[in-house]
C-alpha positions in Angstrom: -88.1 -85.4 -42.1 -90.4 -85.2 -45.1 -91.7 -81.7 -46.0 -95.5 -81.4 -45.6 -97.2 -81.1 -48.9 -99.2 -77.9 -49.5 -102.7 -78.5 -50.6 -103.3 -76.5 -53.8 -105.2 -73.3 -53.6 -108.4 -72.6 -55.4 -107.3 -69.0 -56.2 -103.9 -67.3 -56.1 -103.6 -63.6 -56.6 -100.2 -62.1 -57.1 -98.2 -59.4 -58.7 -99.6 -56.3 -57.0 -100.1 -54.6 -53.7 -102.2 -56.4 -51.0 -103.1 -54.4 -47.9 -103.8 -57.2 -45.4 -104.5 -54.7 -42.5 -103.2 -57.6 -40.4 -99.8 -58.3 -38.9 -98.3 -59.0 -42.3 -98.9 -55.5 -43.4 -98.6 -55.0 -47.1 -97.6 -58.0 -49.2 -97.6 -58.9 -53.0 -100.1 -61.8 -53.1 -102.5 -64.2 -51.3 -103.8 -67.7 -51.8 -107.4 -68.8 -51.2 -108.6 -72.3 -50.3 -112.2 -73.4 -49.4 -113.3 -69.8 -49.1 -110.6 -68.7 -46.7 -107.2 -67.2 -46.9 -104.6 -69.9 -47.0 -101.4 -67.8 -47.3 -100.3 -64.3 -47.9 -97.0 -62.9 -49.2 -94.8 -63.7 -52.1 -93.5 -67.0 -53.3 -96.9 -68.6 -53.6 -96.0 -71.0 -56.4 -96.2 -73.9 -54.1 -99.9 -73.2 -53.6 -100.6 -73.5 -57.4 -102.0 -76.7 -58.7 -103.5 -77.9 -62.0 -107.0 -76.5 -61.1 -105.9 -73.3 -59.3 -107.2 -70.1 -60.8 -104.2 -67.6 -60.9 -104.8 -63.9 -61.2 -102.0 -61.6 -62.0 -102.7 -58.2 -60.5 -100.4 -56.4 -62.9 -99.6 -53.8 -60.2 -103.3 -53.4 -59.0 -104.2 -53.3 -55.3 -106.1 -55.6 -53.1 -108.1 -54.5 -50.0 -110.1 -56.4 -47.5 -113.7 -56.5 -48.5 -115.5 -53.2 -47.7 -117.9 -53.6 -44.7 -120.6 -50.9 -44.6 -121.6 -50.7 -41.0 -124.9 -49.0 -41.6 -126.7 -49.7 -45.0 -130.3 -50.2 -45.5 -129.8 -52.6 -48.3 -133.4 -53.5 -49.1 -134.4 -49.8 -49.2 -131.4 -49.3 -51.4 -132.6 -52.0 -53.8 -136.0 -50.4 -53.9 -134.6 -47.0 -54.7 -131.6 -47.7 -56.9 -130.2 -45.7 -58.5 -131.9 -42.8 -56.6 -130.7 -41.7 -53.3 -133.1 -40.0 -50.9 -131.3 -36.7 -50.7 -131.9 -35.0 -54.0 -134.5 -37.5 -55.2 -137.1 -37.8 -52.5 -139.3 -40.0 -54.7 -138.5 -42.8 -57.1 -139.0 -45.8 -54.9 -140.3 -49.1 -56.0 -143.1 -50.3 -53.6 -142.1 -53.3 -51.5 -145.3 -55.4 -50.8 -144.8 -59.0 -51.7 -142.1 -61.6 -51.0 -140.9 -61.2 -54.6 -140.6 -57.4 -54.1 -138.4 -58.0 -51.1 -136.3 -60.6 -52.8 -135.8 -58.4 -55.9 -134.7 -55.4 -53.8 -132.2 -57.5 -51.7 -130.8 -59.1 -54.9 -130.5 -55.7 -56.6 -128.7 -54.3 -53.5 -126.4 -57.3 -53.7 -125.5 -56.4 -57.2 -124.8 -52.8 -56.3 -122.7 -53.8 -53.3 -120.7 -56.3 -55.2 -119.9 -53.6 -57.9 -118.5 -51.4 -55.2 -116.3 -54.0 -53.4 -118.7 -54.2 -50.5 -118.6 -57.8 -49.1 -120.4 -57.2 -45.8 -123.0 -54.8 -44.5 -125.2 -54.2 -41.6 -129.0 -53.9 -42.2 -129.9 -51.6 -39.4 -133.6 -51.8 -38.5 -135.8 -54.7 -39.4 -138.7 -55.7 -37.3 -142.4 -56.2 -36.5 -143.2 -52.6 -36.0 -142.4 -51.6 -39.6 -143.6 -52.4 -43.1 -142.1 -52.5 -46.6 -138.3 -52.4 -46.7 -138.1 -52.6 -42.9 -140.5 -55.3 -42.0 -139.7 -58.5 -40.1 -140.6 -60.3 -43.5 -137.4 -58.9 -44.9 -135.4 -60.8 -42.4 -137.2 -64.0 -43.5 -136.4 -63.3 -47.1 -132.7 -62.8 -46.2 -132.9 -66.3 -44.6 -134.4 -67.8 -47.6 -131.9 -66.3 -49.9 -129.1 -67.5 -47.6 -130.5 -71.1 -47.8 -130.5 -70.9 -51.5 -126.8 -69.6 -51.5 -127.8 -66.4 -53.3 -126.5 -63.8 -50.9 -123.5 -62.0 -52.4 -122.5 -60.1 -49.2 -122.5 -61.1 -45.6 -125.3 -59.5 -43.7 -125.6 -58.4 -40.0 -129.0 -57.4 -38.9 -130.1 -55.1 -36.0 -133.8 -55.6 -35.3 -136.1 -52.7 -34.7 -139.1 -52.7 -32.4 -140.6 -49.4 -33.2 -140.9 -47.1 -36.2 -138.0 -46.0 -38.3 -137.2 -42.4 -37.5 -140.2 -42.5 -35.1 -141.7 -43.5 -31.9 -141.2 -46.7 -29.8 -142.6 -48.0 -26.7 -141.2 -50.1 -23.9 -144.1 -52.6 -24.3 -143.5 -53.1 -28.0 -139.8 -53.4 -27.3 -140.4 -56.2 -24.8 -142.7 -58.0 -27.2 -140.3 -57.7 -30.0 -137.4 -59.2 -28.1 -139.6 -62.3 -27.6 -140.1 -62.9 -31.3 -137.9 -65.6 -32.9 -135.2 -65.0 -35.5 -134.4 -67.4 -38.4 -131.6 -69.9 -38.1 -128.7 -69.2 -40.4 -124.9 -69.6 -40.7 -123.7 -66.5 -38.7 -120.9 -66.0 -41.1 -123.5 -65.1 -43.7 -126.6 -63.9 -41.8 -126.2 -62.8 -38.1 -128.8 -61.1 -36.0 -126.6 -59.6 -33.4 -128.5 -56.8 -31.8 -131.2 -54.2 -31.8 -131.5 -50.6 -33.0 -133.2 -48.0 -31.0 -134.2 -44.5 -32.2 -133.4 -42.1 -29.3 -134.2 -39.0 -31.4 -134.4 -37.7 -35.0 -132.1 -35.4 -36.9 -131.2 -31.7 -36.6 -132.5 -30.5 -40.0 -136.0 -31.9 -39.2 -135.7 -30.2 -35.7 -136.2 -33.6 -34.1 -132.7 -34.1 -32.5 -132.9 -33.7 -28.8 -130.5 -30.8 -28.0 -129.8 -28.1 -25.5 -129.6 -25.7 -28.4 -132.7 -23.9 -29.5 -134.2 -24.3 -33.0 -135.5 -21.4 -34.9 -139.0 -22.1 -33.8 -138.1 -22.2 -30.1 -138.2 -26.0 -29.7 -135.3 -28.3 -28.6 -136.6 -31.7 -29.8 -137.3 -34.7 -27.6 -136.7 -38.3 -27.1 -138.7 -40.5 -29.5 -139.2 -43.2 -26.8 -142.7 -43.0 -25.1 -143.0 -41.7 -21.6 -144.9 -39.0 -19.6 -142.1 -36.5 -19.7 -138.3 -36.1 -20.5 -137.4 -38.1 -17.3 -139.9 -40.9 -18.0 -138.8 -41.2 -21.7 -135.1 -41.4 -20.6 -135.9 -44.1 -18.0 -137.8 -46.1 -20.6 -134.9 -45.8 -23.0 -132.5 -47.0 -20.4 -134.7 -49.9 -19.7 -134.8 -50.9 -23.3 -131.0 -50.9 -23.4 -130.9 -53.0 -20.2 -133.4 -55.5 -21.6 -131.2 -55.9 -24.8 -128.1 -56.5 -22.8 -129.9 -59.2 -20.7 -130.8 -60.9 -24.0 -127.2 -60.9 -25.0 -127.6 -58.4 -27.7 -125.5 -55.4 -28.8 -127.3 -52.0 -29.0 -127.1 -49.4 -31.8 -128.7 -46.2 -30.8 -129.7 -43.6 -33.4 -128.7 -40.4 -31.5 -127.8 -37.1 -33.1 -128.5 -34.5 -30.5 -126.0 -34.1 -27.7 -128.9 -34.3 -25.1 -130.0 -37.7 -26.4 -126.4 -38.9 -26.5 -126.1 -37.9 -22.9 -129.3 -39.8 -22.0 -128.0 -43.1 -23.4 -124.2 -42.9 -22.7 -124.0 -44.1 -19.2 -126.2 -47.1 -20.2 -124.2 -48.4 -23.2 -121.3 -50.8 -22.7 -118.3 -51.9 -24.8 -119.5 -53.3 -28.1 -122.5 -51.0 -28.3 -122.5 -48.0 -30.6 -124.1 -44.7 -31.4 -125.3 -44.1 -34.9 -124.7 -40.7 -36.5 -123.8 -38.7 -33.4 -124.1 -35.4 -35.3 -123.8 -33.0 -32.3 -121.6 -35.2 -30.1 -119.3 -33.3 -27.8 -115.6 -33.8 -26.9 -116.4 -34.7 -23.3 -118.9 -37.3 -24.5 -116.4 -38.7 -27.0 -113.8 -39.1 -24.1 -116.4 -41.1 -22.2 -117.2 -43.2 -25.1 -113.5 -44.0 -25.7 -113.1 -44.9 -22.0 -116.2 -47.3 -22.1 -115.4 -48.8 -25.6 -118.7 -47.4 -27.0 -118.4 -47.0 -30.8 -119.7 -44.5 -33.2 -120.9 -45.1 -36.7 -121.0 -42.0 -38.9 -121.5 -41.0 -42.5 -119.1 -38.4 -43.8 -121.1 -37.7 -47.1 -124.2 -37.0 -45.2 -122.3 -34.7 -42.9 -121.0 -32.6 -45.8 -124.4 -32.5 -47.4 -126.4 -31.7 -44.3 -124.1 -29.1 -42.6 -125.9 -26.2 -44.3 -129.2 -27.6 -43.3 -128.0 -27.8 -39.6 -126.8 -24.2 -39.9 -130.3 -23.2 -41.0 -131.9 -25.2 -38.0 -129.5 -24.4 -35.3 -127.2 -21.7 -36.5 -123.7 -21.5 -38.1 -121.8 -21.9 -34.7 -123.5 -25.2 -34.0 -123.1 -26.5 -37.5 -119.4 -25.7 -37.4 -119.0 -28.0 -34.5 -121.2 -30.9 -35.8 -119.6 -34.2 -36.9 -116.3 -33.5 -35.2 -114.4 -36.2 -37.1 -111.0 -35.0 -36.0 -111.9 -35.2 -32.3 -113.4 -38.7 -32.9 -110.2 -39.9 -34.4 -107.9 -38.2 -31.9 -109.8 -39.3 -28.8 -109.7 -43.0 -29.8 -113.4 -43.7 -30.1 -114.1 -47.0 -31.9 -115.2 -45.6 -35.3 -116.9 -47.1 -38.3 -117.6 -45.2 -41.4 -120.8 -46.0 -43.4 -123.2 -44.8 -46.0 -126.7 -45.0 -44.5 -127.6 -45.7 -48.1 -130.0 -45.0 -49.8 -130.1 -41.7 -47.9 -126.9 -41.0 -50.0 -124.8 -43.1 -52.2 -123.4 -46.4 -50.9 -120.1 -45.6 -52.5 -117.4 -45.9 -49.8 -115.0 -43.9 -52.1 -117.3 -40.9 -51.9 -117.5 -41.1 -48.1 -113.8 -41.3 -47.7 -113.5 -38.3 -50.0 -116.0 -36.5 -47.8 -114.1 -37.6 -44.7 -111.1 -35.9 -46.2 -113.1 -32.7 -46.7 -114.2 -32.8 -43.1 -110.6 -33.2 -41.9 -109.2 -30.6 -44.3 -106.9 -33.2 -45.8 -104.7 -32.1 -48.7 -102.7 -34.1 -51.1 -101.7 -37.7 -50.5 -102.1 -38.7 -46.9 -101.2 -42.5 -46.6 -101.4 -42.9 -42.9 -104.8 -41.1 -42.7 -106.2 -42.8 -45.7 -105.2 -46.3 -44.3 -106.8 -45.4 -40.9 -110.0 -44.4 -42.6 -110.0 -47.5 -44.7 -109.8 -49.6 -41.5 -113.0 -47.9 -40.4 -114.6 -49.5 -43.4 -112.9 -53.0 -42.9 -111.3 -54.0 -39.6 -113.2 -51.7 -37.3 -116.5 -52.6 -39.0 -115.7 -56.3 -38.4 -115.0 -55.5 -34.7 -118.4 -53.8 -34.4 -120.0 -56.8 -36.0 -118.3 -59.0 -33.3 -116.6 -60.8 -36.3 -113.0 -59.6 -36.1 -111.9 -63.1 -35.4 -112.8 -64.3 -38.9 -113.2 -61.3 -41.2 -112.1 -57.7 -41.8 -108.4 -58.3 -42.6 -106.6 -60.7 -45.0 -104.9 -63.2 -42.7 -104.6 -67.0 -43.0 -107.7 -68.6 -41.6 -110.0 -65.7 -42.2 -112.6 -65.5 -44.8 -111.5 -64.6 -48.3 -113.4 -61.4 -48.8 -111.6 -58.8 -50.8 -111.7 -56.4 -53.6 -109.2 -55.5 -56.4 -108.8 -51.8 -57.2 -107.3 -50.1 -60.3 -105.0 -48.0 -58.1 -103.6 -48.1 -54.6 -106.0 -45.9 -52.5 -103.4 -44.9 -50.0 -101.3 -43.4 -52.8 -104.2 -41.2 -54.0 -105.5 -38.0 -52.4 -108.7 -38.6 -50.5 -110.5 -36.3 -52.9 -109.5 -38.5 -55.8 -110.7 -41.7 -54.4 -114.0 -41.7 -56.3 -112.0 -42.1 -59.6 -110.3 -45.3 -58.3 -112.0 -48.3 -60.0 -113.3 -51.4 -58.4 -112.3 -54.2 -60.8 -113.0 -57.4 -58.9 -114.9 -58.4 -55.7 -114.5 -61.7 -54.0 -116.7 -62.9 -51.1 -115.9 -66.2 -49.5 -113.4 -67.0 -52.2 -116.0 -66.7 -54.9 -115.9 -63.8 -57.5 -119.1 -61.9 -57.3 -118.2 -59.0 -59.5 -115.8 -58.6 -62.3 -115.5 -55.1 -63.9 
């Protein structure tokens, strides 16, 4: 029997540490052909042809591409390099199509330099303007048609105001508006985002605790009273499910989380979950409801929560250890440009929340999965991205050191030296 000839790869990477986050575990190299992983492991010589680009890692480390599950990229592009926390102003106005395009492309540059190959743009729709308008989605589609997207984009549409009110009528009308046609591996409109409440430092999270001014917050969805608002919120979730969409609910207060939890299903997720309780986390784990949270926001805002609700409440906020131990599907993200989009900073902050000391390989690998495989699962894309396995897309980054061999607090010093999306080098440091 004649051995089957191996078609040469477009790119072979070898001579380092490759964390596949798949069944193969950690290997020494990978081969890329036609934008997808052709093989992983050692002994890739047979994949090298006369036109194959060969990259010697020289001991460097490869990770699957970082997938930020909650990143306002257009807003990031409009503000870069100024995060909202610490620099409340400094934003370029987004008015014209050229403004939108420039902001998206600038965000693409920022993401590529950080090893980010996928992100979720959480909140574009007809109720908003500027960085969050429905026109932004159209600009994404235009850039996709031109082949100019440098990262894969998942979009959650918003049928109300960012951090503000929404109505059942607007939500129903929004669901009826069309979305642009695109290759879902590059631009996918998978669901909706609903603002259940605000945030504790602004005293707009709906909570059983009492703020210093005697209030407890409320739901942002319209309605005559608490019960009416909760009923309309439940109806919004039901309508989204009937339309075949996933639901991401911005909910920070434990009372708002309670209002939505029984209506969410596997594949849906909460965003932020600042004051989520252990009993709620157990229910989320049992139902397959995920949580997207931002460790660097948690460390920055804990003193603000203490001011708003007291030290005892702040000490129990963002219970990352419980989230991990109770098995809730967890994605870590930045919520940039509220804070930096740098995933290394967020993993260091996660280590701070968890009290991690020294090198913690198992914990670091688990947290990295929250930025890769778990994020792909939340996207509904785990079958084709998130890990480095034959047949999946060739999205990866090359780091100057192995992150699992570095203390979490030291991750921000690990360099991102190369980013590859779909087999194409989009950043070279």
